N, CA and C of each residue as an Amber inpcrd file, in Angstrom:
protein
   225
   6.1630000  12.9410000 -10.2090000   5.0470000  12.1320000 -10.6340000
   3.8020000  13.0080000 -10.7040000   3.0870000  12.9020000 -11.7770000
   1.8940000  13.7220000 -11.9950000   0.7230000  13.2140000 -11.1580000
  -0.0290000  14.1430000 -10.6190000  -1.1930000  13.7730000  -9.8050000
  -2.2540000  13.1130000 -10.6830000  -2.9370000  12.1440000 -10.1110000
  -3.9910000  11.4270000 -10.8160000  -5.3090000  12.1400000 -10.5590000
  -6.0900000  12.3190000 -11.5890000  -7.4140000  12.9320000 -11.4220000
  -8.3290000  11.9770000 -10.6760000  -9.1780000  12.5450000  -9.8690000
 -10.1080000  11.7490000  -9.0790000 -11.5260000  12.2250000  -9.3830000
 -12.4180000  11.2650000  -9.5950000 -13.8120000  11.5730000  -9.8980000
 -14.7060000  10.9110000  -8.8620000 -15.6960000  11.6340000  -8.3840000
 -16.6650000  11.0680000  -7.4570000 -17.8410000  10.5100000  -8.2340000
 -18.2460000   9.3160000  -7.8820000 -19.3700000   8.6480000  -8.5280000
 -20.3360000   8.2370000  -7.4250000 -21.5870000   8.6060000  -7.5740000
 -22.5590000   8.3120000  -6.5260000 -22.9750000   6.8520000  -6.5030000
 -23.1760000   6.2730000  -7.6670000 -23.6860000   4.9090000  -7.7190000
 -23.1250000   4.2040000  -8.9490000 -22.6050000   3.0140000  -8.7670000
 -22.0840000   2.2640000  -9.9010000 -21.9190000   0.8020000  -9.5040000
 -22.4420000  -0.0710000 -10.3210000 -22.2860000  -1.5070000 -10.0740000
 -20.8090000  -1.8900000 -10.1670000 -20.0930000  -1.2590000 -11.0770000
 -18.6660000  -1.5430000 -11.2470000 -17.9080000  -1.2060000  -9.9680000
 -18.2090000  -0.0560000  -9.3730000 -17.5220000   0.3350000  -8.1470000
 -17.8910000  -0.5730000  -6.9860000 -19.1170000  -1.0120000  -6.9410000
 -19.5290000  -1.9430000  -5.8920000 -18.7380000  -3.2440000  -6.0010000
 -18.5310000  -3.7230000  -7.2310000 -17.7620000  -4.9520000  -7.4350000
 -16.2980000  -4.7380000  -7.0610000 -15.7460000  -3.5790000  -7.4080000
 -14.3540000  -3.2800000  -7.0560000 -14.1930000  -3.2150000  -5.5340000
 -15.2030000  -2.6840000  -4.8560000 -15.1420000  -2.5710000  -3.4010000
 -15.1020000  -3.9350000  -2.7270000 -15.5870000  -4.9630000  -3.4060000
 -15.5500000  -6.3140000  -2.8340000 -14.2920000  -7.0750000  -3.2500000
 -13.3720000  -6.3880000  -3.9790000 -12.1000000  -7.0130000  -4.3270000
 -11.9780000  -7.4740000  -5.7600000 -13.0010000  -7.2590000  -6.5710000
 -12.9700000  -7.7330000  -7.9570000 -12.1840000  -6.7680000  -8.8430000
 -11.3840000  -7.3260000  -9.7630000 -10.6440000  -6.5330000 -10.7480000
 -11.4010000  -6.5950000 -12.0650000 -11.4040000  -5.4870000 -12.8200000
 -12.1440000  -5.4300000 -14.0870000 -11.3760000  -4.6560000 -15.1430000
 -11.6900000  -4.9030000 -16.4000000 -11.1550000  -4.1430000 -17.5230000
 -12.3410000  -3.4630000 -18.2000000 -12.2040000  -2.1580000 -18.4620000
 -13.2390000  -1.3950000 -19.1520000 -12.8520000  -1.3210000 -20.6230000
 -13.7900000  -1.6550000 -21.4880000 -13.5220000  -1.6750000 -22.9340000
 -14.4300000  -0.7020000 -23.6670000 -13.9380000  -0.2220000 -24.8110000
 -14.7220000   0.5910000 -25.7360000 -14.6490000  -0.0920000 -27.0940000
 -15.7820000  -0.4690000 -27.6190000 -15.8540000  -1.1850000 -28.9020000
 -14.9760000  -2.4360000 -28.8860000 -14.9530000  -3.1150000 -27.7760000
 -14.1970000  -4.3540000 -27.6670000 -12.7170000  -4.1820000 -27.3840000
 -12.2270000  -2.9470000 -27.3350000 -10.8030000  -2.6850000 -27.0740000
 -10.6160000  -2.2380000 -25.6220000  -9.7870000  -2.9250000 -24.8550000
  -9.5450000  -2.5270000 -23.4710000  -8.9380000  -1.1250000 -23.3940000
  -9.4910000  -0.2770000 -22.5180000  -8.9660000   1.0810000 -22.3690000
  -8.5900000   1.4230000 -20.9240000  -9.1040000   0.6820000 -19.9700000
  -8.8050000   0.9890000 -18.5660000  -8.9370000  -0.2680000 -17.7260000
  -8.2470000  -0.2500000 -16.6050000  -8.3190000  -1.3660000 -15.6750000
  -8.7700000  -0.8130000 -14.3200000  -9.7360000  -1.4550000 -13.7200000
 -10.2370000  -1.0670000 -12.4050000  -9.7560000  -2.1220000 -11.4060000
  -9.0360000  -1.6630000 -10.3950000  -8.5690000  -2.5720000  -9.3540000
  -8.9400000  -1.9710000  -8.0060000  -9.2640000  -2.7950000  -7.0320000
  -9.6210000  -2.2600000  -5.7160000  -8.4100000  -1.6490000  -5.0380000
  -8.6240000  -0.5590000  -4.3240000  -7.5630000   0.0380000  -3.5290000
  -7.4570000  -0.7110000  -2.2160000  -6.2700000  -0.7340000  -1.6740000
  -6.0900000  -1.3680000  -0.3690000  -6.8070000  -0.5270000   0.6790000
  -7.4660000  -1.1740000   1.5560000  -8.1080000  -0.4420000   2.6380000
  -7.0930000  -0.1530000   3.7240000  -7.3110000   0.8920000   4.4570000
  -6.4100000   1.2320000   5.5520000  -6.5500000   0.2170000   6.6690000
  -5.4220000  -0.1180000   7.2440000  -5.4250000  -1.0350000   8.3750000
  -5.7600000  -0.2150000   9.6110000  -6.7330000  -0.6670000  10.3490000
  -7.1200000   0.0310000  11.5730000  -6.5180000  -0.6980000  12.7590000
  -5.5050000  -0.0750000  13.3300000  -4.8610000  -0.6460000  14.5060000
  -5.4080000   0.0870000  15.7210000  -6.1040000  -0.6110000  16.5230000
  -6.7510000   0.0320000  17.6530000  -6.0630000  -0.2350000  18.9710000
  -5.1590000  -1.1790000  18.9980000  -4.5190000  -1.4670000  20.2690000
  -3.0650000  -1.8380000  20.0890000  -2.3210000  -1.6770000  21.1300000
  -0.9070000  -2.0090000  21.1280000  -0.7470000  -3.5160000  20.9050000
   0.2100000  -3.8680000  20.0750000   0.4830000  -5.2830000  19.8370000
  -0.2910000  -5.8730000  18.6750000  -0.9540000  -5.0360000  17.8660000
  -1.7630000  -5.5660000  16.7710000  -0.9180000  -6.2060000  15.6710000
   0.3770000  -5.9100000  15.6410000   1.2670000  -6.5260000  14.6430000
   2.1480000  -7.6180000  15.2510000   1.8150000  -8.0480000  16.4360000
   2.6130000  -9.0690000  17.1220000   2.7180000 -10.3230000  16.2610000
   3.9500000 -10.8110000  16.1150000   4.1860000 -12.0090000  15.3260000
   4.3790000 -11.7360000  13.8440000   4.1710000 -10.4900000  13.4070000
   4.3220000 -10.1420000  11.9960000   5.6040000  -9.3630000  11.7210000
   6.1920000  -8.7990000  12.7630000   7.4210000  -8.0240000  12.6240000
   8.5110000  -8.7170000  13.4310000   9.6670000  -8.8800000  12.8050000
  10.7870000  -9.5420000  13.4790000  11.9970000  -8.6180000  13.4360000
  12.5210000  -8.2700000  14.6080000  13.6920000  -7.4130000  14.7070000
  14.8820000  -8.2830000  15.1090000  15.9000000  -8.2380000  14.2720000
  17.0860000  -9.0620000  14.5350000  17.7980000  -8.6120000  15.8000000
  18.4730000  -9.5390000  16.4550000  19.1780000  -9.2330000  17.7020000
  20.2910000  -8.2160000  17.4850000  20.8520000  -8.1640000  16.2800000
  21.9440000  -7.2310000  16.0080000  21.4390000  -5.9140000  15.4000000
  20.1680000  -5.6020000  15.5640000  19.5570000  -4.4130000  14.9740000
  20.3150000  -3.1310000  15.3250000  20.7080000  -2.9710000  16.5770000
  21.3700000  -1.7410000  17.0230000  22.8710000  -1.7170000  16.7490000
  23.4450000  -2.8170000  16.3020000  24.8820000  -2.8640000  16.0350000
  25.1900000  -2.1560000  14.7150000  26.1510000  -1.2400000  14.7580000
  26.5530000  -0.5310000  13.5400000  27.6860000  -1.2800000  12.8450000
  27.7010000  -1.2550000  11.5270000  28.8190000  -1.8490000  10.8020000
  30.1290000  -1.1490000  11.1690000  31.2430000  -1.8530000  11.0670000
  32.5550000  -1.2920000  11.3960000  32.7830000   0.0020000  10.6350000
  33.2110000   1.0440000  11.3610000  33.5820000   2.3110000  10.7280000
  32.4310000   3.2720000  10.4830000  31.1950000   2.8280000  10.6010000
  30.0710000   3.7130000  10.2870000  29.9250000   4.8260000  11.3250000
  30.0030000   4.4900000  12.5810000  29.8830000   5.5110000  13.6270000
  31.0130000   6.5350000  13.5080000  32.2130000   6.0790000  13.2010000
  33.3520000   6.9800000  13.0200000  33.1310000   7.8920000  11.8170000
  32.5580000   7.3620000  10.7560000  32.2990000   8.1610000   9.5410000
  31.3190000   9.2910000   9.8200000  30.4250000   9.1100000  10.7640000
  29.4460000  10.1380000  11.1200000  29.9060000  10.9560000  12.3390000
  31.1280000  10.7170000  12.7990000  31.6540000  11.4610000  13.9360000
  30.9720000  11.1250000  15.2380000  30.5310000   9.8900000  15.3770000
  29.7980000   9.4780000  16.5710000  30.7010000   8.8800000  17.6330000
  31.9700000   8.8090000  17.3880000  32.8830000   8.2120000  18.3880000
  33.7050000   9.2680000  19.0660000
């Protein structure tokens, strides 16, 4: 996958709107040429248990399917 070019902009009303979650289409002579969408912000987890209730691990999580351990020479 080719790297995307990144440009720094000091001040822009469009970027301020994107930062608040607004999506926009940029047009030239009435023809859409680009779409601006807000990037997801990083989740700041500061303490243990911040994902409590959002992740569910099944009781059989550690159980291997029949034959899998043998296939990897684990028996």
